[in-house]
C-alpha positions as CSV (number, residue, x, y, z in Angstrom):
1,M,0.0,-0.2,-0.1
2,R,1.3,3.6,-0.9
3,I,-0.2,7.0,-0.7
4,E,-0.4,8.9,-4.3
5,L,-1.3,12.7,-5.0
6,S,-2.9,13.1,-8.1
7,P,-3.6,16.6,-9.4
8,R,-7.1,17.8,-9.3
9,A,-9.0,18.9,-12.4
10,S,-9.9,22.2,-10.8
11,V,-8.7,24.0,-7.7
12,S,-11.2,26.3,-5.6
13,P,-9.7,29.5,-5.3
14,I,-11.8,29.8,-1.9
15,W,-9.5,26.8,-0.6
16,R,-6.5,28.3,-2.1
17,A,-7.0,31.8,-0.2
18,I,-7.8,29.8,3.1
19,A,-4.9,27.4,2.7
20,P,-2.2,29.4,4.2
21,V,-4.2,30.8,7.2
22,L,-4.8,27.1,8.1
23,A,-1.5,26.5,7.6
24,F,-0.4,29.4,9.9
25,V,-3.0,27.9,12.6
26,T,-1.6,24.4,12.2
27,A,2.0,25.5,12.8
28,F,1.1,27.6,15.7
29,L,-1.0,24.4,17.3
30,I,2.1,22.1,16.6
31,A,4.5,24.9,18.2
32,G,2.1,25.3,21.0
33,F,2.1,21.6,21.8
34,V,6.0,21.5,21.7
35,I,6.1,24.5,24.1
36,W,3.7,22.4,26.3
37,L,5.9,19.8,26.5
38,M,8.7,22.0,27.3
39,G,6.6,22.8,30.7
40,R,5.6,26.3,29.4
41,S,2.1,27.5,28.8
42,P,1.2,27.8,25.2
43,I,-1.4,30.6,26.0
44,A,1.4,32.8,27.4
45,A,3.8,31.7,24.5
46,F,1.4,33.3,22.3
47,Q,0.7,36.4,24.0
48,V,4.7,36.9,24.0
49,Y,5.1,35.7,20.3
50,V,2.5,37.5,19.0
51,S,0.1,39.9,21.2
52,Q,2.8,41.8,23.0
53,P,4.9,42.7,19.8
54,L,1.7,43.7,17.8
55,S,0.7,46.1,20.9
56,D,3.9,48.0,21.5
57,P,5.2,50.7,19.2
58,W,8.8,49.8,19.8
59,A,8.4,46.2,18.8
60,L,6.4,47.5,15.5
61,Q,9.4,49.3,14.5
62,E,11.6,46.5,14.9
63,I,9.3,44.2,12.9
64,L,9.8,46.5,10.0
65,V,13.6,46.8,10.7
66,K,14.0,43.1,10.6
67,A,11.6,42.4,7.6
68,T,13.4,45.3,5.3
69,P,16.3,42.8,4.5
70,L,14.0,39.7,4.4
71,A,11.7,41.1,1.8
72,L,14.8,42.8,-0.3
73,I,16.4,39.2,-0.4
74,A,13.1,37.1,-1.1
75,I,12.2,39.3,-3.7
76,G,15.4,38.6,-5.3
77,L,15.2,34.8,-4.8
78,S,11.6,34.5,-6.2
79,Y,13.2,35.5,-9.8
80,C,15.9,32.6,-9.3
81,F,12.9,30.2,-8.0
82,R,10.3,31.2,-10.4
83,A,13.1,30.0,-13.2
84,N,13.5,26.8,-11.6
85,L,17.0,28.0,-10.4
86,W,18.4,27.8,-6.8
87,N,20.1,30.4,-5.3
88,I,20.8,29.4,-1.8
89,G,23.7,31.5,-1.4
90,A,21.9,34.8,-0.9
91,E,23.6,35.1,2.4
92,G,26.9,35.4,0.9
93,Q,25.7,37.8,-1.6
94,Y,24.1,40.0,1.1
95,V,27.6,39.9,3.2
96,I,29.6,40.9,-0.1
97,G,27.3,43.6,-0.9
98,A,27.9,45.1,2.7
99,V,31.4,44.5,2.5
100,V,31.9,46.3,-1.2
101,G,29.6,49.2,-0.1
102,S,31.3,49.7,3.4
103,W,34.5,50.0,1.4
104,I,33.6,53.2,0.1
105,A,32.6,54.6,3.6
106,L,35.7,53.5,5.3
107,K,37.9,55.2,2.4
108,T,36.0,58.2,2.8
109,H,35.8,58.0,6.8
110,G,36.9,61.6,8.2
111,T,36.9,63.5,4.9
112,D,34.0,65.2,4.6
113,A,33.3,63.6,1.2
114,G,29.6,65.2,0.6
115,A,26.4,63.8,-0.2
116,W,27.4,61.3,-3.1
117,V,29.0,58.9,-0.6
118,L,25.8,56.9,0.3
119,P,24.6,56.9,-3.3
120,A,27.8,55.5,-4.1
121,M,27.7,52.8,-1.2
122,L,24.1,51.6,-2.2
123,A,25.3,51.1,-5.8
124,A,28.7,49.4,-5.0
125,G,26.4,47.3,-2.7
126,I,24.3,46.3,-5.3
127,L,27.0,45.7,-8.0
128,G,29.0,43.4,-5.5
129,G,26.1,41.2,-4.5
130,A,25.3,41.0,-8.3
131,L,28.7,39.9,-9.1
132,Y,29.1,37.8,-6.5
133,G,25.5,35.9,-7.4
134,L,26.7,35.6,-10.7
135,I,29.7,33.4,-9.9
136,P,27.6,30.4,-9.5
137,A,25.3,31.4,-12.6
138,F,28.5,31.4,-14.5
139,L,29.8,28.0,-13.4
140,K,26.4,26.7,-14.1
141,T,26.1,28.0,-17.6
142,R,29.6,27.3,-18.6
143,F,30.7,24.4,-16.9
144,G,27.1,22.8,-16.0
145,V,28.1,22.9,-12.2
146,N,25.3,22.6,-9.6
147,E,24.4,26.1,-8.4
148,I,23.0,24.7,-5.1
149,L,26.5,23.6,-4.2
150,T,28.4,26.6,-5.7
151,S,26.1,29.3,-3.9
152,L,26.1,27.5,-0.8
153,M,29.8,27.2,-0.5
154,L,30.3,30.7,-1.3
155,V,28.5,31.9,1.7
156,Y,31.3,30.7,4.0
157,I,33.8,32.2,1.5
158,A,32.0,35.5,2.1
159,Q,31.6,35.2,5.7
160,L,35.4,34.5,6.2
161,V,36.4,37.6,4.0
162,L,34.4,39.5,6.4
163,D,35.8,38.1,9.5
164,Y,39.5,38.6,8.0
165,L,38.6,42.3,7.1
166,V,37.1,43.1,10.5
167,R,39.7,41.6,12.3
168,G,42.8,42.9,10.1
169,P,43.1,45.5,7.8
170,W,39.6,47.4,8.4
171,R,39.3,46.7,12.2
172,D,38.9,50.1,14.4
173,P,42.4,50.8,15.7
174,K,40.4,52.3,18.6
175,G,38.1,49.6,19.0
176,F,39.7,47.8,22.1
177,N,40.5,45.0,19.9
178,F,36.9,44.4,19.0
179,P,36.5,42.9,15.5
180,Q,34.7,45.7,14.0
181,S,35.6,48.6,11.8
182,V,35.1,52.5,12.4
183,T,31.8,53.8,13.0
184,F,30.6,55.1,9.7
185,D,30.6,59.2,9.1
186,P,26.7,60.4,9.0
187,A,27.3,61.2,5.1
188,A,27.8,57.3,4.8
189,T,24.5,56.4,7.2
190,L,21.1,55.5,5.9
191,P,18.8,58.4,7.9
192,P,15.7,57.0,9.5
193,I,12.5,57.8,8.0
194,F,11.1,59.4,10.8
195,D,12.7,61.7,13.5
196,A,14.1,59.3,16.4
197,G,12.6,56.4,14.8
198,R,14.5,53.1,13.8
199,V,12.9,52.7,10.4
200,H,15.4,53.6,8.0
201,Y,15.0,54.0,4.1
202,G,15.9,50.6,3.3
203,A,12.1,49.7,4.2
204,V,11.5,52.2,1.3
205,F,14.0,50.1,-1.1
206,A,12.0,47.0,0.0
207,A,8.5,48.5,-0.8
208,V,9.6,49.6,-4.5
209,A,11.3,46.4,-5.3
210,V,7.8,44.8,-4.2
211,L,6.0,47.2,-6.7
212,V,8.5,46.8,-9.5
213,T,8.7,43.2,-9.2
214,A,5.1,42.9,-9.1
215,V,4.8,44.6,-12.5
216,V,7.8,42.9,-14.1
217,L,6.7,39.2,-13.1
218,G,3.0,40.0,-14.0
219,R,2.8,42.5,-17.0
220,T,6.3,42.1,-18.8
221,L,7.7,39.9,-21.3
222,F,10.8,38.9,-19.0
223,G,8.0,37.9,-16.0
224,Y,6.7,35.4,-18.5
225,R,9.6,34.3,-19.8
226,L,10.7,33.5,-16.1
227,R,7.4,31.5,-15.7
228,L,8.0,29.7,-18.9
229,T,11.3,28.7,-18.2
230,G,10.4,27.4,-14.9
231,D,7.2,25.6,-16.1
232,A,8.3,24.2,-19.2
233,P,12.0,24.6,-20.2
234,R,11.6,22.9,-23.4
235,A,8.6,25.4,-24.6
236,A,11.1,28.5,-23.5
237,R,13.8,26.8,-25.9
238,F,11.5,26.4,-28.8
239,A,10.1,29.9,-28.0
240,G,13.7,31.4,-28.5
241,F,14.4,32.2,-25.0
242,S,18.1,31.4,-23.8
243,A,18.6,29.4,-20.9
244,K,22.0,30.8,-20.3
245,T,20.7,34.6,-20.6
246,T,17.9,33.7,-18.1
247,T,20.5,32.2,-15.5
248,L,23.0,35.1,-15.6
249,A,20.0,37.5,-15.1
250,V,18.0,36.1,-12.5
251,F,21.3,35.5,-10.7
252,A,22.5,39.1,-10.9
253,I,19.1,40.4,-10.1
254,S,19.0,38.0,-7.1
255,G,22.4,38.8,-5.9
256,G,22.1,42.7,-6.2
257,L,18.9,43.0,-4.1
258,A,20.6,40.7,-1.5
259,G,23.7,43.1,-1.9
260,L,21.6,46.0,-1.4
261,A,19.8,44.7,1.6
262,G,23.6,44.2,3.2
263,I,24.6,47.6,2.8
264,S,21.2,49.3,3.7
265,E,21.3,46.9,7.2
266,V,25.1,48.2,7.6
267,A,24.7,51.7,6.6
268,G,21.1,52.1,8.3
269,Q,20.9,49.6,11.4
270,I,24.4,48.8,12.4
271,G,26.4,51.7,11.3
272,Q,29.6,49.8,11.3
273,L,31.1,46.4,9.9
274,Q,31.0,43.4,12.2
275,P,31.2,39.8,11.9
276,S,27.4,39.6,13.1
277,I,25.9,41.6,10.4
278,S,23.3,38.9,9.7
279,P,21.4,36.6,11.9
280,G,20.8,34.2,8.7
281,Y,18.8,36.6,6.6
282,G,20.1,35.2,3.7
283,F,18.6,31.7,4.5
284,T,15.5,32.8,6.2
285,A,14.8,34.8,3.1
286,I,14.2,31.2,1.5
287,T,11.6,30.6,3.7
288,V,9.9,34.1,3.1
289,A,10.0,33.4,-0.5
290,Y,8.2,30.2,-0.4
291,L,5.7,31.6,2.2
292,G,5.0,34.1,0.2
293,R,4.3,31.8,-2.8
294,L,7.0,33.7,-4.7
295,N,4.3,36.2,-5.1
296,P,5.7,39.8,-4.4
297,I,2.7,41.2,-2.1
298,G,2.8,37.5,-0.6
299,I,6.3,37.8,0.4
300,L,6.0,41.3,2.1
301,V,3.3,39.8,4.2
302,A,5.5,36.8,4.7
303,A,8.7,38.9,5.7
304,L,6.3,40.9,8.1
305,V,5.1,37.3,9.5
306,V,8.5,35.9,9.9
307,S,10.0,39.2,11.5
308,L,7.3,38.8,14.1
309,T,8.7,35.6,15.2
310,F,12.1,36.9,15.5
311,I,10.7,39.7,17.8
312,G,8.5,37.4,19.7
313,G,11.4,34.8,20.1
314,E,13.9,37.5,21.4
315,S,11.1,38.1,23.9
316,A,10.1,34.4,25.0
317,Q,13.7,34.0,25.4
318,I,14.0,36.5,28.1
319,M,10.4,36.3,29.8
320,L,9.6,32.4,29.2
321,K,13.4,31.1,29.1
322,L,12.6,29.6,26.0
323,P,15.5,28.8,23.7
324,L,16.0,31.2,20.6
325,D,16.2,28.0,18.3
326,L,12.6,27.2,19.1
327,T,11.9,30.5,16.7
328,Q,13.9,28.7,13.9
329,A,12.2,25.5,14.4
330,F,8.8,27.1,14.4
331,Q,9.8,29.2,10.8
332,G,10.4,25.8,9.5
333,I,7.3,24.0,10.9
334,L,5.4,27.2,9.2
335,L,7.1,26.4,6.0
336,L,6.5,22.9,5.9
337,C,2.6,23.4,6.7
338,V,2.4,26.2,4.0
339,L,3.9,23.7,1.5
340,A,1.9,20.6,2.7
341,A,-1.4,22.8,2.3
342,D,-0.5,23.9,-1.2
343,A,-0.1,20.1,-2.0
344,L,-3.4,19.2,-0.7
345,V,-5.3,22.0,-2.3
346,S,-3.7,21.4,-5.8
347,N,-3.7,17.3,-5.4
348,R,-6.1,14.7,-4.2
349,V,-4.7,12.1,-1.7
350,R,-5.0,8.5,-3.1
351,I,-4.3,5.3,-1.1
352,V,-3.3,2.7,-3.7
353,S,-3.3,-1.0,-2.3
354,R,-2.3,-4.0,-4.0
355,G,-5.9,-4.6,-5.2
356,G,-6.5,-1.2,-6.6
357,V,-7.2,2.5,-5.5
358,R,-8.9,3.1,-2.3
């Protein structure tokens, strides 16, 4: 006896809309059961994870701050994933974007260079991330190397480069031997949108990326090209779409947006280079992209939801003594529930026995 999934002839739009909500509720029930097994109250955990952050103005700002890099990276990944290409190394592209953009900030430090510094940093971050993203794309198109392996291995190279720089040539000589660069000048800092607020203009970049991607993927020939390449590669070749060009293009876009996220986070949130400029945004963004079903608006909502779990997880670690790893486990459970819900909505479950189908 075995279980099979057979495609449904038609999928109800109502069930497709309800599926992510049911998946979210299911994930919370599973997480609540795990928390109960750990000897904590699931109701108290829900209040700490969800109710308190949504009712606290400071926490709401932190949700937007953490959602900004997640949304930017996940939007870039959606280009690759729609074309059935697997960029798993957005974390490395994020780091390289931060490093390349910060190079300008460090070179102009203390020189009163002017207003051109910040735009140059952002452009350099985008370029650095794009070029780093093109490495696995080039290896795939030129030598047929699996992009999953190369993009993932490049993450560790990027992290080691950052660690070497902040511990060596870029270390602040007045930083008491801490592995960090000097604090950026005000001209090299991304300002907050509101006075005395923490939400910087990186949030605006994320919103623009969402809107532009919604138009590109839904209204342009390039968006159709990506869908066709992902769904029917042979049909894309017959239509004259080059797989090589598509691969290079989507990896450059994905890496560029990850690089923009990196330099925006360093220039706007942190204010200097240090080894811990990312809590794993590049990897979490993969979850965000699929939670949002590779739809730009869905990705924005998913980034806010996942950011909420980050803030709630930090509070639960303090107030309920729950491990922070539980937050990552919940994010994984949420992704599995969403994927399972989509599979059940699109397919019918059949139990096949030796005597026939039940």
